[in-house]
C-alpha positions as CSV (number, residue, x, y, z in Angstrom):
1,X,2.8,37.1,57.4
2,X,2.3,35.2,54.1
3,X,6.1,34.9,53.4
4,X,7.0,31.1,53.1
5,X,9.4,30.0,55.8
6,X,10.8,26.8,57.3
7,X,7.3,25.9,58.6
8,X,6.0,25.8,55.0
9,X,4.8,22.3,54.1
10,X,7.2,22.3,51.1
11,X,10.3,22.8,53.3
12,X,12.4,19.8,53.9
13,X,14.8,18.4,56.5
14,X,18.0,16.8,55.2
15,X,18.0,13.3,56.8
16,X,20.9,10.8,56.5
17,X,20.2,7.1,56.4
18,X,22.5,4.2,57.2
19,X,23.0,1.2,54.9
20,X,19.9,-0.5,56.3
21,X,17.7,2.5,55.5
22,X,17.4,3.7,59.1
23,X,17.6,7.4,59.9
24,X,21.1,8.3,61.1
25,X,20.8,12.0,61.7
26,X,19.9,15.3,60.1
27,X,22.0,18.1,58.5
28,X,21.3,21.8,58.9
29,X,17.9,23.5,59.5
30,X,14.7,22.8,57.7
31,X,14.6,24.6,54.3
32,X,14.0,24.4,50.6
33,X,16.5,21.9,49.3
34,X,17.0,20.0,46.0
35,X,19.7,18.2,43.9
36,X,21.6,16.8,46.9
37,X,25.1,15.4,46.2
38,X,27.3,13.6,48.7
39,X,31.0,14.6,48.7
40,X,33.5,11.9,47.7
41,X,34.7,11.6,51.3
42,X,31.1,11.5,52.5
43,X,31.6,14.4,55.0
44,X,29.7,17.1,53.2
45,X,26.7,17.6,50.9
46,X,26.3,20.0,48.0
47,X,22.7,21.0,47.2
48,X,20.5,23.7,45.8
49,X,18.9,25.8,48.5
50,X,15.9,28.0,47.6
51,X,15.2,31.3,49.3
52,X,11.5,32.0,48.7
53,X,11.7,35.6,50.1
54,X,14.5,36.6,47.6
55,X,13.2,34.3,44.9
56,X,16.7,32.8,44.4
57,X,18.2,29.3,44.3
58,X,21.9,28.9,45.2
59,X,24.4,26.1,45.6
60,X,25.3,25.5,49.3
61,X,27.7,23.0,50.9
62,X,26.8,21.6,54.4
63,X,29.2,19.9,56.7
64,X,27.5,16.7,57.9
65,X,29.1,16.6,61.3
66,X,28.4,20.2,62.3
67,X,25.4,21.1,60.1
68,X,27.2,24.3,59.1
69,X,26.3,25.6,55.7
70,X,28.5,27.6,53.2
71,X,26.8,29.5,50.4
72,X,28.8,28.8,47.1
73,X,26.8,30.9,44.6
74,X,25.0,34.2,45.0
75,X,22.3,34.4,42.3
76,X,20.0,37.2,41.3
77,X,16.3,36.5,41.1
78,X,16.4,36.0,37.3
79,X,19.4,33.6,37.5
80,X,19.2,29.9,38.0
81,X,21.4,27.1,39.2
82,X,21.1,23.3,38.8
83,X,22.8,20.0,39.2
84,X,25.8,20.5,41.5
85,X,28.5,17.8,41.2
86,X,31.7,17.3,43.2
87,X,35.2,17.1,41.8
88,X,36.8,13.7,42.6
89,X,39.0,15.3,45.3
90,X,36.1,17.2,46.8
91,X,37.9,20.6,46.4
92,X,35.6,22.0,43.8
93,X,31.9,22.0,42.8
94,X,30.6,22.2,39.3
95,X,27.1,23.3,38.5
96,X,24.9,24.6,35.7
97,X,24.2,28.3,35.9
98,X,21.7,30.4,33.9
99,X,22.8,34.0,33.4
100,X,21.2,36.5,30.9
101,X,19.4,33.8,28.9
102,X,22.5,31.5,28.4
103,X,23.5,28.5,30.4
104,X,27.0,27.5,31.3
105,X,28.9,24.9,33.3
106,X,30.7,26.7,36.1
107,X,33.1,25.5,38.8
108,X,34.1,27.0,42.1
109,X,36.0,25.9,45.2
110,X,33.8,23.9,47.5
111,X,34.8,26.2,50.5
112,X,33.0,29.1,48.7
113,X,36.2,31.2,48.3
114,X,37.2,32.7,45.0
115,X,35.3,33.5,41.8
116,X,33.3,31.0,39.7
117,X,34.9,29.9,36.5
118,X,33.0,29.3,33.3
119,X,34.0,26.0,31.8
120,X,31.5,25.8,28.9
121,X,28.9,28.2,27.7
122,X,25.7,27.2,25.7
123,X,23.7,30.0,24.0
124,X,20.4,28.6,25.1
125,X,19.3,26.2,27.8
126,X,19.1,22.6,28.7
127,X,22.4,21.5,30.2
128,X,22.3,18.8,32.9
129,X,25.5,17.7,34.7
130,X,25.9,14.1,35.5
131,X,29.3,13.3,37.0
132,X,32.9,14.6,37.4
133,X,35.7,12.1,36.7
134,X,39.4,12.9,37.2
135,X,39.5,14.2,33.6
136,X,36.0,15.0,32.5
137,X,32.6,16.5,33.4
138,X,29.9,14.5,31.8
139,X,26.6,16.1,30.8
140,X,23.7,16.1,28.4
141,X,21.7,18.8,26.7
142,X,18.3,18.8,25.1
143,X,19.6,21.6,22.8
144,X,22.6,19.6,21.6
145,X,20.6,16.4,21.2
146,X,18.6,14.9,24.0
147,X,20.0,11.3,23.7
148,X,23.6,12.3,23.5
149,X,26.0,12.3,26.5
150,X,29.0,14.6,26.3
151,X,32.4,14.8,28.1
152,X,34.0,18.1,28.8
153,X,37.8,17.8,29.5
154,X,38.4,19.8,32.7
155,X,42.1,19.6,32.4
156,X,42.2,21.6,29.1
157,X,42.6,25.4,29.1
158,X,39.9,25.8,26.5
159,X,37.7,22.7,26.9
160,X,35.3,21.6,24.1
161,X,32.7,18.9,24.7
162,X,33.1,15.5,23.0
163,X,30.2,13.2,22.2
164,X,30.7,9.9,24.2
165,X,27.4,8.1,24.0
166,X,24.2,8.1,22.0
167,X,21.1,6.2,22.9
168,X,18.1,5.4,20.6
């Protein structure tokens, strides 16, 4: 069988480290993980998990204590997902999703229940989320200007990004 699996050399084990840099345990099974983000209360991790058989990448949340994983998104082969970030209270996950040639910032409850909500849509590509503060999601976009950081007000009903920093 030539199908890549957990024994594939590119598969990873999620390993936790203490403050001294010593391994403190592992989370979940070996797999294809990327963009790991620790929850604000440090009890869960959000990450991208690739499925080489389906050719998809989805956002998952793993409970650190139990290793139990919850799939947050359910992408098609042609869809993409990047840069998950936690809401300050840990109740939601925001991420960049690519659907039908456009990228958007989405949010969804971190327990995986309910539908994803589009917060901001870009007709093109190049969004990268950075952080979620109590009032804003911060991001940058090569398409909107590679050296410009934007803030998207998450408390507005129709949020529009605002330029907050520009580097030379």
